[in-house]
FIDOTI-87416 format. One record per residue (C-alpha): residue in three letters; residue number from 1; x, y, z. Coordinates in Angstrom, 2 decimals. Layout:
N
  residu  num        x        y        z
     ALA  NUM        X        Y        Z
...
This chain:
364
  residu  num        x        y        z
     MET    1   230.38    27.69    87.91
     ASP    2   226.95    26.31    88.72
     VAL    3   226.16    26.89    92.38
     MET    4   222.65    25.52    92.17
     GLN    5   222.22    22.18    93.78
     ASN    6   219.25    19.86    93.71
     ASN    7   218.01    18.42    96.99
     HIS    8   218.38    14.90    95.67
     SER    9   222.10    15.39    95.14
     ILE   10   222.63    16.07    98.84
     ILE   11   223.29    12.50    99.90
     HIS   12   224.79    13.27   103.31
     ARG   13   222.48    15.38   105.46
     LEU   14   223.25    15.35   109.14
     PRO   15   220.38    16.55   111.31
     LEU   16   221.04    19.65   113.39
     PRO   17   220.44    18.56   116.99
     ARG   18   217.78    20.29   119.02
     PRO   19   219.22    22.97   121.35
     GLU   20   218.98    20.82   124.48
     ALA   21   220.85    17.99   122.71
     ASN   22   223.37    20.12   120.82
     ALA   23   226.98    20.05   122.02
     ASP   24   228.05    22.36   119.18
     LEU   25   228.21    26.09   119.89
     VAL   26   230.18    28.34   117.55
     GLY   27   230.86    32.07   117.72
     HIS   28   229.65    32.97   121.22
     ALA   29   232.74    32.53   123.40
     ALA   30   232.41    36.03   124.87
     ALA   31   228.81    35.37   125.97
     GLU   32   229.85    32.03   127.47
     HIS   33   232.62    33.75   129.43
     LEU   34   230.23    36.42   130.70
     LEU   35   227.82    33.77   131.99
     TRP   36   230.64    31.80   133.59
     GLN   37   231.91    34.96   135.32
     ALA   38   228.43    35.72   136.66
     TRP   39   228.20    32.19   138.07
     HIS   40   231.73    32.09   139.44
     GLY   41   231.39    35.54   141.03
     ASN   42   228.03    34.81   142.70
     ARG   43   226.45    37.56   140.55
     LEU   44   224.01    35.40   138.64
     ALA   45   220.77    37.25   137.87
     HIS   46   217.62    35.18   138.35
     ALA   47   216.49    35.86   134.76
     TRP   48   218.37    36.43   131.50
     LEU   49   217.14    37.55   128.09
     VAL   50   219.24    35.96   125.34
     SER   51   218.41    37.80   122.13
     GLY   52   219.58    37.99   118.54
     ALA   53   218.73    36.88   115.03
     ARG   54   217.00    33.57   114.44
     GLY   55   219.25    30.54   113.96
     ILE   56   222.50    31.82   115.50
     GLY   57   222.61    29.54   118.57
     LYS   58   220.69    31.43   121.26
     ALA   59   218.70    28.44   122.52
     THR   60   221.79    26.23   122.26
     LEU   61   223.70    28.66   124.50
     ALA   62   220.81    28.81   126.98
     CYS   63   220.64    25.02   127.16
     ARG   64   224.41    24.73   127.44
     PHE   65   224.40    27.09   130.42
     SER   66   221.48    25.18   131.93
     LYS   67   223.43    21.92   131.76
     PHE   68   226.47    23.62   133.26
     ILE   69   224.44    24.96   136.21
     LEU   70   222.78    21.61   136.84
     ALA   71   226.10    19.77   136.69
     CYS   72   227.78    22.17   139.15
     THR   73   226.82    21.98   142.79
     ASN   74   227.34    24.98   145.04
     ALA   75   230.57    23.36   146.20
     SER   76   231.97    23.12   142.68
     ARG   77   231.60    26.64   141.31
     MET   78   235.07    26.47   139.81
     CYS   79   234.06    24.06   137.05
     THR   80   234.70    25.59   133.64
     PRO   81   234.14    25.99   130.73
     LEU   82   230.37    25.74   130.16
     TYR   83   230.84    22.81   127.79
     LEU   84   229.69    19.37   128.89
     PRO   85   230.43    16.34   126.70
     PRO   86   227.40    14.42   125.36
     SER   87   228.50    11.48   127.50
     HIS   88   228.02    13.45   130.72
     PRO   89   224.99    12.18   132.74
     THR   90   223.54    15.70   133.07
     PHE   91   223.88    16.32   129.33
     ARG   92   222.09    13.06   128.54
     ARG   93   219.19    13.74   130.91
     VAL   94   218.69    17.33   129.74
     ALA   95   218.84    16.17   126.12
     ALA   96   216.16    13.59   126.90
     ARG   97   214.16    16.18   128.88
     SER   98   214.21    13.82   131.82
     HIS   99   216.18    15.97   134.28
     ALA  100   213.90    16.72   137.24
     ASP  101   215.34    20.23   137.69
     PHE  102   215.15    21.39   134.06
     ARG  103   212.24    22.68   132.00
     LEU  104   212.15    23.75   128.37
     ILE  105   209.10    25.87   127.58
     GLU  106   208.20    26.25   123.91
     ARG  107   205.17    26.27   121.67
     GLY  108   203.61    22.85   122.06
     SER  109   200.85    21.02   120.22
     ASP  110   197.13    21.49   120.64
     ASP  111   194.50    18.77   121.02
     SER  112   194.61    18.05   117.29
     ASP  113   198.41    17.58   117.36
     GLN  114   198.87    20.82   115.39
     ARG  115   201.78    22.97   116.53
     ARG  116   200.47    25.98   118.43
     THR  117   201.40    29.46   117.29
     GLN  118   201.72    30.71   120.88
     ILE  119   203.07    29.83   124.29
     VAL  120   199.93    29.83   126.42
     VAL  121   199.24    30.68   130.04
     GLU  122   199.01    27.00   131.05
     ASP  123   202.65    26.57   130.02
     ILE  124   203.73    29.40   132.34
     ARG  125   201.55    28.17   135.19
     ASP  126   203.28    24.81   134.93
     LEU  127   206.59    26.66   135.07
     SER  128   205.45    28.52   138.20
     ARG  129   204.61    25.24   139.93
     PHE  130   207.98    23.80   138.89
     LEU  131   209.89    26.75   140.33
     THR  132   208.16    26.51   143.71
     LEU  133   209.37    22.95   144.20
     THR  134   212.56    22.09   146.03
     ALA  135   215.29    21.11   143.60
     ALA  136   215.22    17.32   143.30
     GLU  137   219.01    17.12   143.34
     GLY  138   219.65    19.79   145.93
     GLY  139   220.97    22.40   143.54
     TRP  140   219.25    24.74   141.11
     ARG  141   216.09    24.64   139.05
     VAL  142   216.56    25.98   135.54
     ALA  143   214.01    26.86   132.86
     VAL  144   214.51    27.92   129.25
     ILE  145   211.66    29.72   127.43
     ASP  146   212.38    29.43   123.72
     ASP  147   210.80    31.86   121.24
     ALA  148   209.65    33.93   124.22
     GLU  149   207.96    36.57   122.07
     SER  150   205.39    33.94   121.08
     MET  151   203.84    34.11   124.57
     ASN  152   200.29    35.41   124.41
     ASP  153   199.23    38.27   126.70
     SER  154   198.05    36.00   129.49
     ALA  155   201.26    33.98   129.42
     GLY  156   203.34    37.17   129.45
     ASN  157   201.49    38.53   132.47
     ALA  158   201.86    35.21   134.29
     LEU  159   205.61    35.21   133.61
     LEU  160   205.87    38.78   134.88
     LYS  161   204.48    37.67   138.26
     ILE  162   207.16    34.97   138.45
     LEU  163   209.90    37.47   137.63
     GLU  164   208.60    39.93   140.23
     GLU  165   208.88    37.32   142.99
     PRO  166   211.82    35.06   142.07
     THR  167   212.40    31.93   144.09
     SER  168   215.84    31.15   145.47
     GLN  169   218.30    29.10   143.41
     SER  170   216.17    29.27   140.30
     LEU  171   217.17    30.53   136.87
     ILE  172   215.01    31.52   133.91
     LEU  173   216.58    31.97   130.47
     LEU  174   214.37    33.68   127.90
     VAL  175   215.36    33.20   124.26
     SER  176   213.99    35.79   121.86
     HIS  177   214.41    36.66   118.17
     SER  178   212.37    39.87   118.65
     PRO  179   212.80    41.14   122.23
     GLY  180   210.96    44.33   121.35
     GLN  181   207.75    42.27   121.20
     LEU  182   208.08    41.31   124.87
     LEU  183   206.44    43.36   127.60
     PRO  184   208.80    46.18   128.64
     THR  185   208.31    45.12   132.25
     ILE  186   209.57    41.62   131.39
     ARG  187   212.63    43.01   129.62
     SER  188   213.41    45.30   132.56
     ARG  189   213.49    42.37   134.98
     CYS  190   215.99    40.35   132.92
     CYS  191   219.71    40.70   132.46
     SER  192   220.18    41.33   128.74
     LEU  193   222.54    39.13   126.75
     PRO  194   222.40    40.03   123.03
     LEU  195   224.25    37.69   120.68
     CYS  196   225.93    38.72   117.44
     PRO  197   225.39    36.93   114.14
     LEU  198   228.03    34.39   113.15
     THR  199   230.72    35.27   110.65
     GLU  200   230.53    33.94   107.09
     ARG  201   233.43    31.64   107.89
     GLN  202   231.68    30.22   110.97
     VAL  203   228.50    29.61   108.97
     SER  204   230.57    27.94   106.24
     VAL  205   232.23    25.63   108.76
     LEU  206   228.86    24.53   110.13
     LEU  207   227.39    24.12   106.63
     LYS  208   230.25    21.82   105.67
     ARG  209   229.76    19.86   108.89
     TYR  210   226.01    19.32   108.52
     ARG  211   225.68    19.35   104.72
     PRO  212   229.01    17.85   103.55
     ALA  213   227.79    17.17   100.00
     LEU  214   227.35    20.87    99.19
     THR  215   229.80    22.22    96.62
     PRO  216   232.27    24.90    97.78
     ALA  217   230.51    27.42    95.53
     ALA  218   227.12    26.62    97.08
     VAL  219   228.58    26.92   100.60
     LEU  220   229.97    30.36    99.73
     VAL  221   226.66    31.68    98.39
     LEU  222   224.57    30.16   101.20
     ALA  223   226.91    31.58   103.86
     ARG  224   226.48    35.04   102.35
     LEU  225   222.71    34.71   102.14
     ALA  226   222.55    33.47   105.73
     GLU  227   223.80    36.78   107.16
     GLY  228   225.21    35.07   110.22
     SER  229   222.41    32.54   110.78
     VAL  230   223.32    28.89   110.40
     GLY  231   219.63    28.05   110.82
     ARG  232   218.82    30.14   107.75
     ALA  233   221.75    28.63   105.84
     LEU  234   220.56    25.07   106.51
     ALA  235   216.95    25.89   105.64
     LEU  236   218.10    27.34   102.33
     ALA  237   220.46    24.42   101.68
     ASP  238   217.60    21.95   102.16
     ASN  239   215.23    23.84    99.85
     ASN  240   217.31    24.79    96.81
     GLY  241   217.98    28.13    98.44
     VAL  242   220.30    29.48    95.75
     ALA  243   217.74    28.79    93.02
     LEU  244   215.06    30.28    95.27
     TYR  245   217.06    33.47    95.65
     ARG  246   217.72    33.65    91.91
     THR  247   214.00    33.33    91.19
     MET  248   213.23    36.06    93.73
     LEU  249   215.67    38.40    91.97
     ASP  250   214.24    37.52    88.56
     LEU  251   210.73    38.37    89.75
     LEU  252   211.91    41.64    91.25
     ALA  253   213.67    42.46    87.96
     SER  254   210.39    41.92    86.06
     ILE  255   208.63    44.63    88.08
     PRO  256   206.37    46.47    87.23
     HIS  257   205.32    43.87    84.64
     LEU  258   205.33    40.83    86.91
     ASP  259   205.45    37.41    85.29
     GLY  260   202.11    36.06    86.58
     PRO  261   202.70    32.31    86.04
     ALA  262   206.22    32.53    87.47
     LEU  263   204.98    34.45    90.52
     HIS  264   202.18    31.93    91.15
     ALA  265   204.59    29.00    90.86
     PHE  266   207.09    30.67    93.17
     SER  267   204.41    31.52    95.73
     ASP  268   203.13    27.94    95.66
     GLN  269   206.65    26.63    96.26
     ILE  270   207.11    28.80    99.36
     ALA  271   203.59    28.24   100.68
     GLN  272   203.72    24.46   100.37
     ALA  273   207.09    24.08   102.08
     ASP  274   207.46    23.77   105.84
     SER  275   207.11    26.78   108.12
     ARG  276   210.87    27.06   108.53
     LEU  277   211.35    27.85   104.82
     PHE  278   208.47    30.34   104.87
     LYS  279   210.10    32.22   107.76
     THR  280   213.52    31.97   106.15
     TYR  281   212.26    33.35   102.84
     GLY  282   210.55    36.24   104.63
     GLU  283   213.83    37.07   106.39
     LEU  284   215.71    36.74   103.09
     LEU  285   213.41    39.19   101.30
     SER  286   213.42    41.62   104.22
     ALA  287   217.22    41.55   104.40
     TRP  288   217.49    42.21   100.66
     LEU  289   215.15    45.21   100.94
     VAL  290   217.33    46.59   103.74
     ARG  291   220.45    46.17   101.60
     VAL  292   218.79    48.08    98.75
     ALA  293   217.65    50.85   101.11
     ARG  294   221.20    51.11   102.49
     TYR  295   222.48    51.42    98.93
     GLY  296   219.95    54.19    98.30
     ILE  297   221.13    56.09   101.40
     THR  298   224.89    55.71   101.01
     GLY  299   225.21    55.43    97.25
     GLN  300   227.86    52.75    97.77
     MET  301   227.55    49.82    95.39
     MET  302   226.04    46.84    97.19
     ALA  303   228.05    43.64    97.39
     GLU  304   226.54    41.02    95.10
     VAL  305   225.66    37.52    96.20
     LEU  306   224.59    36.63    92.66
     PRO  307   225.42    38.54    89.45
     GLY  308   223.02    41.33    88.52
     GLU  309   221.95    42.34    92.03
     ALA  310   223.71    45.69    91.99
     THR  311   222.14    46.64    88.65
     LEU  312   218.71    45.66    89.95
     ALA  313   219.19    47.66    93.15
     SER  314   220.29    50.70    91.16
     HIS  315   217.21    50.48    88.94
     LEU  316   214.75    50.10    91.82
     THR  317   216.18    52.99    93.83
     LYS  318   215.77    55.21    90.77
     VAL  319   212.07    54.43    90.35
     ILE  320   211.10    54.18    94.04
     ARG  321   211.75    57.03    96.48
     LEU  322   213.76    56.16    99.58
     ASP  323   210.91    56.97   101.98
     GLN  324   208.61    54.69    99.94
     TRP  325   211.26    51.97    99.99
     VAL  326   211.50    52.10   103.78
     GLU  327   207.71    52.08   104.01
     VAL  328   207.35    48.98   101.83
     TRP  329   210.09    47.23   103.83
     GLU  330   208.20    47.92   107.05
     LYS  331   204.94    46.73   105.49
     ILE  332   206.42    43.48   104.16
     SER  333   208.32    42.73   107.39
     HIS  334   205.15    43.29   109.42
     LEU  335   203.17    41.07   107.06
     TYR  336   205.57    38.16   107.44
     SER  337   205.85    38.59   111.21
     ARG  338   202.03    38.35   111.54
     ALA  339   201.55    35.54   109.03
     GLU  340   202.07    32.60   111.37
     GLY  341   200.35    34.00   114.45
     LEU  342   197.23    34.92   112.45
     ASN  343   197.35    31.86   110.15
     LEU  344   197.42    34.06   107.06
     ASP  345   197.41    32.45   103.62
     ARG  346   201.12    31.98   102.93
     ARG  347   200.69    32.05    99.18
     GLN  348   198.89    35.37    99.38
     VAL  349   201.54    36.77   101.71
     VAL  350   204.32    35.95    99.21
     MET  351   202.42    37.47    96.31
     SER  352   201.38    40.57    98.26
     ALA  353   205.01    41.53    98.84
     PHE  354   205.73    41.65    95.10
     PHE  355   202.48    43.48    94.40
     ALA  356   203.39    46.13    97.00
     ILE  357   206.74    46.81    95.32
     ALA  358   205.23    46.77    91.82
     LYS  359   202.57    49.28    92.90
     LEU  360   205.24    51.80    93.88
     THR  361   207.02    51.55    90.53
     ARG  362   203.77    52.10    88.64
     ALA  363   203.01    55.13    90.79
     ARG  364   205.98    56.91    89.22
């Protein structure tokens, strides 16, 4: 059965709403209940760190809780669950970013309208001024900082000052894909709320909802590749992700004698796509390297997403020592994590990963 699907055949493509406008939240009922209990029991910490893999609904949960808080006055703490319908006035104003007591801090655009790679100190100073104001509607002031690890040093230090001297009836929700990159002092002043990846079934349900033209076979493969991230699944669905993965495996199988033209074409495809695909591909490669390393440690045959993966993993673990495999995984993961912040050449980043693996096989 052919699971590859061309972009042009996907006629129905529903846009995934931004977190502040998204009424859909799947797979995080336990986290919702914990937040509701904290609110209902008057035990709400002034700052929370919502962490987990990219694309699993962290920012959506943070915005959902924000809307809940803003919709509930102190006299109506019994309102539950956290869900507000899109028709609710508070939902509409938060979605439009027009609620006077809500702020969403994220990487903005610079003077040339290019998206910044960092949250800068001016963003946090604006947040500080917002939190010192009296709530316009007599309740709480709520702020969500999305992709919090993208704060530069000055922004991080400015946020730390806010966390050290919290104002009354204010709530800060930090959303982070890599909480280890945050200042330890910031992490220590937040209540930690780690979220688990979604199940394959949950990812499949959301794929069918937002990409209804995908074949059942494509949904199955994409849900497996997503590893619990609907954001990754949608990015792959929109960019011939199954074919992309197959090409990646073919290139890895050609090591140490890499197919030069094929590698250049593949690198160009990744480099010329939007930043979301570049990040998604980096996560995809990193996850595959982890799976191979796990196979090397346990000796248990790895589950295949596409035919031939297990044979390839077996071959590579025979020609590359386990310590070298872990080292190359760390190197490649670090390279991709730095690529955006340092504006590295994406094409070169993609090619460098294959060269690093090929070098180890030739060393044997």
